[in-house]
Backbone as JSON, one array per atom type, in Angstrom:
{
  "sequence": "XXXXXXXXXXXXXXXXXXXXXXXXXXXXXXXXXXXXXXXXXXXXXXXXXXXXXXXXXXXXXXXXXXXXXXXXXXXXXXXXXXXXXXXXXXXXXXXXXXXXXXXXXXXXXXXXXXXXXXXXXXXXXXXXXXXXXXXXXXXXXXXXXXXXXXXXXXXXXXXXXXXXXXXXXXXXXXXXXXXXX",
  "N": [[83.96, -93.57, -72.89], [81.69, -96.32, -72.3], [82.78, -99.4, -72.57], [81.09, -101.7, -72.6], [78.7, -101.02, -73.82], [79.06, -100.96, -76.62], [79.16, -103.38, -79.16], [82.04, -104.93, -80.01], [83.53, -106.0, -82.92], [85.72, -108.01, -84.75], [87.12, -106.69, -87.75], [85.83, -107.76, -90.97], [87.52, -109.49, -93.58], [87.87, -109.06, -96.99], [87.65, -110.84, -100.02], [89.17, -109.91, -102.97], [89.07, -109.39, -106.45], [90.91, -108.16, -109.15], [90.76, -106.42, -112.19], [93.04, -105.54, -114.49], [93.97, -103.33, -117.16], [96.02, -102.89, -119.87], [97.1, -100.53, -122.01], [98.88, -99.77, -124.89], [100.96, -97.16, -125.67], [102.19, -95.42, -128.37], [105.29, -94.1, -128.92], [107.52, -91.41, -130.03], [109.63, -92.49, -132.55], [108.83, -95.04, -132.66], [108.69, -96.62, -130.28], [106.95, -98.52, -127.79], [105.06, -97.8, -125.03], [103.73, -99.02, -121.91], [100.56, -98.22, -120.59], [98.75, -98.24, -117.69], [95.55, -99.08, -116.46], [92.72, -99.39, -114.09], [90.32, -101.58, -114.7], [88.2, -103.1, -113.46], [86.94, -103.81, -110.36], [86.27, -106.5, -108.33], [84.2, -107.7, -105.86], [84.46, -110.61, -104.01], [83.43, -111.57, -101.65], [83.45, -112.24, -98.11], [86.26, -113.52, -96.3], [88.48, -115.67, -94.5], [90.82, -116.87, -95.08], [94.05, -116.12, -96.5], [95.97, -115.6, -99.5], [99.32, -115.91, -100.46], [100.45, -114.86, -102.67], [99.17, -112.87, -105.4], [97.41, -114.26, -108.09], [97.7, -114.32, -111.7], [95.66, -114.14, -114.68], [95.36, -114.09, -118.01], [92.85, -112.31, -119.81], [92.02, -111.0, -122.03], [93.25, -110.0, -125.16], [94.71, -107.74, -127.56], [95.96, -105.93, -130.46], [96.77, -103.45, -129.42], [96.13, -103.49, -126.68], [95.82, -105.24, -123.5], [94.14, -107.3, -121.16], [94.09, -108.2, -117.78], [93.18, -110.6, -115.28], [93.48, -110.48, -111.86], [93.62, -112.55, -109.1], [93.13, -113.43, -105.65], [93.73, -111.33, -104.01], [93.22, -109.15, -101.01], [91.08, -107.27, -98.96], [91.44, -105.55, -96.01], [90.56, -104.12, -92.84], [91.83, -101.98, -90.35], [92.36, -101.06, -86.99], [94.01, -98.84, -86.44], [93.81, -97.38, -88.67], [91.67, -95.77, -88.62], [91.14, -92.89, -88.66], [91.99, -92.29, -91.26], [90.22, -93.83, -92.81], [87.79, -92.59, -92.07], [88.2, -90.03, -93.1], [88.09, -90.95, -95.82], [85.5, -91.8, -96.09], [83.9, -89.46, -95.59], [84.67, -87.75, -97.56], [84.46, -86.3, -100.99], [84.49, -88.31, -102.88], [84.08, -91.71, -102.55], [86.54, -94.12, -102.34], [88.32, -97.04, -103.39], [91.75, -98.04, -103.18], [94.13, -99.37, -105.31], [97.09, -100.66, -105.02], [100.01, -101.1, -107.06], [102.87, -102.68, -108.38], [105.7, -102.75, -110.42], [106.45, -105.95, -111.68], [109.14, -108.36, -111.14], [109.34, -110.4, -112.91], [108.33, -111.03, -116.32], [105.63, -110.16, -116.09], [104.58, -107.75, -116.04], [102.8, -104.98, -114.58], [101.77, -105.47, -111.36], [99.18, -106.02, -109.03], [99.52, -105.35, -105.52], [98.27, -104.7, -103.22], [95.11, -103.82, -101.91], [93.31, -101.27, -100.59], [91.34, -99.08, -98.27], [92.58, -97.13, -97.07], [93.63, -93.96, -97.39], [95.94, -92.68, -96.55], [97.86, -94.75, -96.42], [97.96, -95.51, -99.08], [98.91, -93.25, -100.41], [101.49, -93.2, -99.3], [102.66, -95.44, -100.53], [102.44, -94.37, -103.07], [104.09, -92.14, -102.96], [106.54, -93.5, -102.86], [106.92, -94.21, -105.44], [105.34, -96.21, -106.54], [102.6, -97.46, -108.44], [99.38, -96.16, -108.07], [96.04, -97.02, -108.37], [92.54, -96.11, -108.63], [89.17, -96.96, -107.63], [85.62, -96.72, -107.63], [84.11, -97.15, -104.26], [82.56, -100.13, -103.58], [79.2, -100.68, -102.62], [78.69, -102.73, -100.6], [81.28, -102.81, -99.29], [81.37, -100.14, -98.47], [79.22, -100.02, -96.63], [80.26, -101.88, -94.69], [82.68, -100.81, -93.91], [81.68, -98.29, -92.91], [80.37, -99.09, -90.63], [82.46, -100.28, -89.24], [84.12, -98.08, -88.64], [82.47, -96.46, -87.08], [82.24, -98.12, -84.86], [84.88, -98.29, -83.98], [86.2, -95.89, -84.03], [86.72, -92.53, -82.9], [86.39, -89.24, -83.88], [88.95, -86.92, -83.09], [88.45, -83.94, -81.21], [88.71, -80.67, -82.59], [91.2, -78.55, -81.37], [91.68, -75.42, -80.38], [94.7, -73.59, -80.85], [96.57, -72.03, -78.44], [97.61, -68.79, -78.49], [100.93, -67.46, -78.37], [102.47, -65.0, -76.51], [104.14, -63.0, -78.31], [105.34, -60.59, -78.18], [106.99, -59.06, -75.89], [107.23, -56.46, -73.14], [109.65, -55.54, -72.95], [111.25, -56.59, -74.94], [113.55, -57.78, -74.96], [113.92, -60.5, -74.94], [113.53, -61.5, -77.34], [115.1, -62.22, -80.38], [114.99, -60.73, -82.77], [113.71, -58.43, -82.21], [112.6, -55.07, -82.34], [114.6, -52.4, -81.55], [115.06, -49.31, -79.93], [117.29, -46.83, -81.52], [120.37, -45.93, -80.22]],
  "CA": [[82.93, -94.38, -73.36], [81.57, -97.59, -71.71], [83.21, -100.58, -73.47], [79.99, -102.63, -72.63], [77.7, -100.53, -74.71], [79.26, -101.28, -77.98], [79.68, -104.75, -79.39], [83.23, -104.71, -80.82], [83.79, -107.21, -83.74], [86.96, -107.85, -85.67], [86.69, -106.33, -89.06], [86.12, -108.77, -91.89], [88.48, -109.49, -94.68], [87.12, -109.35, -98.23], [88.47, -111.34, -101.18], [88.99, -109.01, -104.1], [89.73, -109.59, -107.76], [91.16, -106.88, -109.93], [91.04, -106.62, -113.61], [93.96, -104.42, -114.92], [93.99, -103.14, -118.51], [97.17, -102.24, -120.33], [97.06, -99.99, -123.45], [100.23, -99.38, -125.36], [101.07, -95.86, -126.37], [103.42, -95.46, -129.31], [106.09, -92.77, -128.72], [108.32, -90.97, -131.23], [110.65, -93.51, -132.73], [108.16, -96.31, -132.6], [108.69, -97.35, -128.97], [105.66, -98.7, -127.21], [105.1, -97.74, -123.57], [102.35, -99.38, -121.32], [99.65, -97.3, -119.72], [97.87, -99.14, -116.93], [94.29, -98.64, -115.75], [91.85, -100.3, -113.41], [89.04, -101.82, -115.49], [87.03, -103.57, -112.75], [87.21, -104.36, -108.99], [85.31, -107.43, -108.08], [84.21, -108.18, -104.49], [84.15, -111.96, -103.92], [82.81, -111.79, -100.33], [84.27, -112.3, -96.82], [87.17, -114.69, -96.12], [89.55, -115.76, -93.44], [92.21, -117.31, -95.55], [94.79, -115.3, -97.33], [96.8, -116.23, -100.56], [100.56, -115.28, -100.32], [100.78, -114.03, -103.93], [98.1, -112.92, -106.34], [97.57, -115.18, -109.4], [97.18, -113.64, -112.93], [95.02, -114.86, -115.88], [95.02, -113.18, -119.31], [91.35, -112.56, -120.19], [91.76, -110.4, -123.45], [94.47, -109.4, -125.88], [94.55, -107.21, -128.88], [97.25, -105.33, -130.93], [97.16, -102.28, -128.63], [95.83, -103.55, -125.26], [95.69, -106.47, -122.84], [93.37, -107.37, -119.82], [94.51, -109.29, -116.83], [92.4, -110.85, -114.0], [94.3, -110.89, -110.8], [92.82, -112.98, -107.98], [93.91, -113.7, -104.42], [93.91, -110.04, -103.19], [92.37, -108.93, -99.95], [90.9, -105.95, -98.33], [91.34, -105.67, -94.62], [90.48, -102.9, -92.09], [92.73, -101.98, -89.2], [91.97, -100.05, -86.08], [94.94, -97.68, -86.51], [93.52, -96.56, -89.93], [90.33, -95.12, -88.39], [91.2, -91.5, -89.18], [92.09, -92.18, -92.71], [88.91, -94.35, -93.28], [86.8, -91.74, -91.77], [88.27, -88.97, -94.23], [87.71, -91.48, -97.1], [84.0, -91.8, -96.11], [83.24, -88.08, -95.56], [85.21, -87.05, -98.69], [83.36, -86.29, -102.07], [84.41, -89.74, -103.61], [84.56, -92.91, -101.57], [87.24, -94.93, -103.36], [89.36, -98.09, -102.8], [92.94, -97.84, -103.79], [94.75, -100.57, -105.6], [98.53, -100.48, -105.17], [100.66, -101.84, -107.99], [104.32, -102.58, -108.49], [106.31, -103.62, -111.47], [106.88, -107.35, -111.26], [110.48, -108.64, -111.57], [109.44, -111.31, -114.14], [107.78, -110.31, -117.46], [104.18, -110.15, -115.94], [104.14, -106.34, -116.11], [102.39, -104.35, -113.29], [101.05, -106.44, -110.46], [98.57, -105.49, -107.84], [100.04, -106.03, -104.28], [97.5, -104.26, -102.06], [93.86, -103.16, -101.96], [93.08, -100.61, -99.27], [90.49, -97.98, -98.13], [93.34, -96.14, -96.33], [94.26, -92.99, -98.25], [97.36, -92.43, -96.19], [98.63, -95.94, -96.82], [98.0, -95.55, -100.55], [99.67, -92.14, -100.66], [102.8, -93.58, -98.86], [103.17, -96.22, -101.74], [102.48, -93.37, -104.33], [105.42, -91.35, -102.9], [107.61, -94.44, -103.16], [106.84, -94.37, -106.88], [104.45, -97.27, -106.92], [101.34, -96.98, -109.13], [98.08, -96.29, -107.22], [94.88, -96.78, -109.17], [91.4, -96.01, -107.75], [87.92, -97.57, -108.12], [84.6, -96.38, -106.58], [83.95, -98.04, -103.31], [81.35, -100.83, -103.64], [78.31, -100.46, -101.47], [78.88, -103.63, -99.54], [82.53, -102.36, -98.7], [81.07, -98.95, -97.83], [78.48, -100.32, -95.38], [81.06, -102.6, -93.7], [83.5, -99.82, -93.43], [81.01, -97.37, -92.0], [80.09, -99.84, -89.29], [83.76, -100.51, -88.56], [84.58, -96.82, -88.29], [81.48, -96.17, -86.06], [82.45, -99.01, -83.65], [86.27, -98.35, -83.63], [86.93, -94.67, -84.12], [86.09, -91.35, -82.52], [87.28, -88.17, -84.29], [89.34, -85.96, -82.03], [87.91, -82.58, -81.41], [89.82, -79.77, -82.89], [91.52, -77.72, -80.25], [92.39, -74.17, -80.78], [95.93, -73.26, -80.22], [96.73, -70.76, -77.59], [98.76, -67.8, -79.05], [102.09, -67.03, -77.49], [102.68, -63.68, -76.43], [105.41, -62.79, -79.13], [105.85, -59.25, -77.94], [107.04, -58.68, -74.45], [107.36, -55.12, -73.05], [111.15, -55.13, -73.13], [111.64, -56.95, -76.26], [114.94, -58.35, -74.8], [114.09, -61.94, -75.08], [113.27, -61.73, -78.85], [116.32, -61.87, -81.09], [114.68, -59.75, -83.79], [112.86, -57.33, -81.67], [113.13, -53.65, -82.8], [115.03, -51.7, -80.42], [115.4, -47.91, -80.34], [118.72, -46.42, -81.73], [121.07, -45.16, -79.13]],
  "C": [[82.86, -95.71, -72.72], [81.8, -98.62, -72.73], [81.9, -101.53, -73.66], [78.85, -102.21, -73.55], [77.83, -100.93, -76.2], [79.93, -102.66, -78.29], [80.89, -104.59, -80.38], [83.55, -106.11, -81.63], [85.06, -107.03, -84.54], [86.36, -107.48, -87.05], [86.87, -107.46, -90.03], [87.08, -108.46, -92.98], [87.77, -109.87, -95.97], [88.13, -109.83, -99.3], [88.09, -110.48, -102.29], [89.67, -109.47, -105.3], [89.72, -108.29, -108.46], [91.39, -107.15, -111.36], [91.76, -105.31, -114.14], [93.94, -104.39, -116.47], [95.27, -102.26, -118.8], [97.02, -101.85, -121.77], [98.55, -99.55, -123.67], [100.09, -98.05, -126.26], [102.29, -95.86, -127.19], [104.03, -94.12, -129.24], [106.83, -92.53, -129.96], [109.34, -92.07, -131.36], [110.1, -94.97, -132.81], [108.19, -97.16, -131.25], [107.32, -97.36, -128.42], [105.9, -98.56, -125.7], [103.67, -98.16, -123.02], [101.75, -98.43, -120.45], [98.63, -98.23, -118.99], [96.68, -98.45, -116.46], [93.59, -99.74, -115.02], [90.57, -100.51, -114.05], [87.98, -102.21, -114.56], [87.67, -104.04, -111.32], [86.0, -105.24, -108.65], [85.29, -107.93, -106.61], [83.64, -109.58, -104.42], [83.4, -112.4, -102.6], [83.84, -111.98, -99.14], [85.04, -113.5, -96.88], [87.94, -114.6, -94.91], [90.75, -116.23, -93.87], [92.82, -116.26, -96.58], [95.72, -116.07, -98.24], [98.16, -115.27, -100.37], [100.77, -114.3, -101.45], [99.66, -114.08, -104.81], [98.35, -113.78, -107.66], [96.97, -114.32, -110.63], [96.61, -114.57, -114.07], [94.89, -113.75, -116.93], [93.59, -113.39, -119.65], [91.16, -112.02, -121.58], [93.09, -109.92, -123.95], [94.13, -108.74, -127.2], [95.96, -106.57, -129.28], [97.63, -104.14, -129.98], [96.76, -102.46, -127.15], [95.79, -105.11, -124.71], [94.94, -106.27, -121.51], [93.86, -108.58, -119.09], [93.52, -109.32, -115.71], [93.37, -111.25, -112.96], [93.38, -111.29, -109.59], [93.83, -113.27, -106.84], [94.24, -112.44, -103.7], [92.89, -109.94, -102.08], [92.25, -107.52, -99.53], [90.58, -106.12, -96.8], [91.14, -104.32, -93.95], [91.17, -103.05, -90.8], [92.37, -100.83, -88.28], [92.77, -98.72, -86.15], [94.67, -96.94, -87.64], [92.14, -95.86, -89.82], [90.25, -93.67, -88.92], [91.25, -91.51, -90.63], [90.76, -92.79, -93.29], [87.84, -93.35, -93.12], [86.85, -90.54, -92.84], [87.87, -89.55, -95.6], [86.19, -91.39, -97.21], [83.32, -90.55, -96.29], [83.72, -87.31, -96.81], [84.1, -86.98, -99.91], [83.39, -87.64, -102.86], [84.81, -90.71, -102.61], [85.15, -93.92, -102.56], [88.01, -95.95, -102.63], [90.53, -97.74, -103.64], [93.63, -99.14, -104.04], [96.22, -100.11, -105.92], [99.24, -101.51, -106.09], [102.06, -101.66, -108.06], [104.63, -103.35, -109.82], [106.83, -104.91, -111.03], [108.35, -107.52, -111.85], [110.5, -109.57, -112.86], [108.71, -110.47, -115.2], [106.17, -110.2, -117.4], [103.57, -108.7, -115.92], [103.71, -105.8, -114.73], [101.52, -105.37, -112.69], [100.43, -105.76, -109.23], [99.12, -106.17, -106.59], [99.12, -105.76, -103.1], [96.11, -103.65, -102.56], [93.53, -102.61, -100.69], [92.18, -99.43, -99.37], [91.28, -96.88, -97.46], [94.09, -95.22, -97.23], [95.71, -92.79, -97.89], [98.34, -93.56, -96.51], [98.92, -95.86, -98.22], [98.95, -94.51, -101.03], [101.18, -92.44, -100.42], [103.41, -94.52, -100.06], [103.36, -95.33, -102.98], [103.87, -92.71, -104.19], [106.65, -92.17, -103.07], [107.65, -94.86, -104.63], [106.11, -95.7, -107.32], [103.21, -96.75, -107.59], [100.15, -97.25, -108.17], [97.0, -95.98, -108.14], [93.73, -96.78, -108.19], [90.15, -96.62, -108.41], [86.88, -96.98, -107.11], [84.42, -97.47, -105.57], [82.49, -98.79, -103.44], [80.57, -100.64, -102.45], [78.42, -101.38, -100.31], [80.21, -103.24, -98.68], [82.15, -101.12, -97.87], [80.34, -99.14, -96.49], [79.39, -100.97, -94.22], [82.1, -101.56, -93.06], [82.98, -98.82, -92.58], [80.69, -97.95, -90.64], [81.39, -99.99, -88.47], [84.22, -99.2, -88.03], [83.69, -96.25, -87.13], [81.8, -96.93, -84.79], [83.88, -98.79, -83.29], [86.87, -96.95, -83.62], [86.08, -93.45, -83.72], [86.93, -90.22, -82.99], [87.72, -87.27, -83.11], [88.7, -84.55, -82.29], [88.99, -81.61, -81.77], [90.12, -78.84, -81.72], [92.25, -76.54, -80.85], [93.69, -73.98, -80.14], [95.92, -72.05, -79.48], [97.91, -70.0, -78.21], [99.7, -67.5, -77.99], [102.07, -65.62, -77.56], [104.14, -63.34, -77.02], [106.02, -61.5, -78.68], [105.82, -59.07, -76.45], [107.38, -57.13, -74.31], [108.85, -54.66, -73.25], [111.63, -55.5, -74.39], [113.05, -57.59, -76.17], [115.06, -59.72, -75.11], [113.88, -62.4, -76.52], [114.56, -61.38, -79.59], [116.11, -60.88, -82.28], [113.69, -58.71, -83.42], [113.38, -56.04, -82.06], [113.41, -52.92, -81.45], [115.38, -50.14, -80.74], [116.82, -47.71, -80.53], [119.19, -45.73, -80.54], [122.2, -44.24, -79.6]]
}
């Protein structure tokens, strides 16, 4: 591909706010356990500055639930995520993934990452972090689509050439059937 034909731009970084909701489920014996869900994902626009740690604001409380607004999160696209982004876009549901970890202080579950990269989200999930999903907003979808078209070309599927597993003698194969002598 001729590099001069396509204008390559750095991918924008979006400021994202996340509203997490915590419902308390009462277990046998009266113990309460938190169940977290993603109530809302708010796109604040493009930015070039990043915050080191997200900030939390309590926005609603009741006897059995709480809502928290987390600000200072970002969504960035990276060239090495092209294949995962492409699969996200052509799948049945275009989603963003919010990765959360239990905080060491008493702030509960804290979002640490917003990504469109399914593989990255599943790596966190396999490490026992909480991964919540939200439908991808139209602005993010359009930007991601442009980014993928400019920076990623799917590899053609290549058919594997079959090996000749059966040679005439059968001597090279450890489990080849040989006539009895």
